[in-house]
N, C-alpha and C positions, 0 to 999 in steps of 0.2 A: 564055816568056822575058821578055815585056813586064811580066808580074806581078812577076818577080824584080827587074827594074830599078826598078819603082815602089816595091817594098818596100825595096830598098837605099837609094833616094833618101829615103824616109820615115825610115828609121833615121838617115841622115846628117843630115837636117834636125833631128830630135829631139836628136841629139848636139850640133849647133851651138847649139840653144836651151839645152840644159843647160849648156854652156860659158858662154854669155852670162849666164845666171842666176848661175852660180857666180862668175864674174869681175865681175859687175855689182853687187857689194856696195856699200852706202852708206858703208862705212867707208873712210877715206882716210888714208894715212900722210903727213901734211903735213911734219913736221919731225923731225929727230933731232939733238939737240945733241951726240951722240957723234960725228956726222960734221960738226958745225959748221953744221947747217942751221937750228937754232932761233934765234930772235931773243930774246936775253935783255936785258930792259930794265934801266935803272940801279937800279930798286927790287927787282930779282931776279925779277920776273914773267917768264913765258915765253909769247911769242906763239904761239897754236895755230891761229888762223884768223880769218876775217872773220865778224862776227855774222850777216849775212844768209846767207852760205854754209852756216853750221852750222844755222841755222833751216830752210833748205830741205832739207838732207840729214837733219836730226833727230839725227845723230850723226857723229862723226869719231873717228879714233884719231890720236894723236900720240906721239912718243917724247921723253921728257925724260931725258937722261943714259942712254939705252938702255932706259929703263923705259917700257913701253907703257901709255898712259893712254887712256881712252875718255871723250869729252865728249858728253853727251846734251843735247838741247834738248827738254824735255817740259812741256807745259801752261804755257808762258810762262816757264820757268826753265831755267837752265843747271846741269848737274851734271857733276862729273868724278870718276872713280874709277879704281883700277887695273883694267886690262882683263882680267886673269886672275883667275878665281874663286878664292876662298880654299879651296874644298873640294878640287879636283884640277886647277886651272889652266884650266878651260874658258874659251873666248873670250866674255866678256860683251858684246863689241862686236857679237856676232851674236845676242844674246838678245832676247826680246820684253819690252816693258814692260807690266806689269799693275798694276791697282789692287788692293791687298790690305789690307783693313781700313782703308781711307782713306789708304793710303800708296802712292806710286808706287814700284814695285819692278822691278828687272831680274831676269829669270828666266834662269839659266844654261842654255844649250842642251844641255849634256852630261847633267846630273843633276837639272835643274829646281830647283836651290837658289834661294831668293828673297832678294834683297838690296835694302834700301831705298836709293833714290838720294840721299836727304837725309842719312842718317847712316852708311850702310855696315853697318847691322845685318843679321845673318842672321835670317830669320824661319822659324818652323815652326808647324804646326798640331798642337796637343796637347790632351789632356784632363787634368783633375784628378780622379783616381779617388776622391778623398775627397768630392766633391760628390754630393749625393743623386741627381741625374740628370746625369751628366757630359756636357757638349757640347763639341765641338772649338772651340778659340779660338786665334787667332794670337798667338804669343809670341815674344819676342826670344831669340836665342842669344847676344846681346851684339854689340858692334861687331867685325866680322870683316874687312871690306873697307876698305882705305885709301881715303878720299875726299880730294879736292884742292880747294882754294879756287879759285873762278872769279871773275875780274874782267872787267867790260866797260868799255872806254874808247874813245870816239870810233869806235864800230863795230868795234872789234877785241876779240877774246876772248883773255884771258891766263889761265894756270894758275900757281898758286904751286908751286914745287918742293916735294917731300915733305920733311917733317921726320922724318928717319930715326932720331932719338933715341928715338922711341916706335915700338914694333913692332906690326904687325898680322898676322893670319893670312895675308892675301893677299901679304905681302912675300916669302914663300918662293917662290911661283910667279912673282911679278914678277921676282925674281932668276934663277930657273931658266930663264925664257924671255927673259931680257934679251938684246937684240939679235937674237932669233930671229924675232919678229914673225909675219907671215903664214905663214912657212914652218913654224912650229911649231904652228899652230892646229888642224890636223886631228887626229882621234882615230879 
């Protein structure tokens, strides 16, 4: 009987640890201008957080007009892009950052698509069969993910609202999951 109690306690503790890990994500939904929470500056920039807070957490999510944006701090630079992957809407805010051919890339946790933080280009590794001894090389699929301009002013981090007159592949999933946020992230 004591073994059964200890086993049950063990499973309960494991369950609590898994809940803590699942809920303890570094991503934070700070603002949503659709609910009036975002601070819009006179020059149109949208406040997303304090510079030191983002440096500590390495990433945050924010909502701009219901659109989920992820802001990364990586190797001394801030980057912002749509939080939903252009491929099938995977939550990039949960992806790992990898160096791929000298470029910092977020790797989508759903299907491992690689997207440069700097430009939003999708990358793939391919070969040129016409080469005498083809070797795989990283190549661009073109810009697929919408990036957003980040501005730092007096310790505050601001993101420019998206220019929707130009479309990107990630726009479809940004709109599909608009206002859905964390609730729609599972797959």
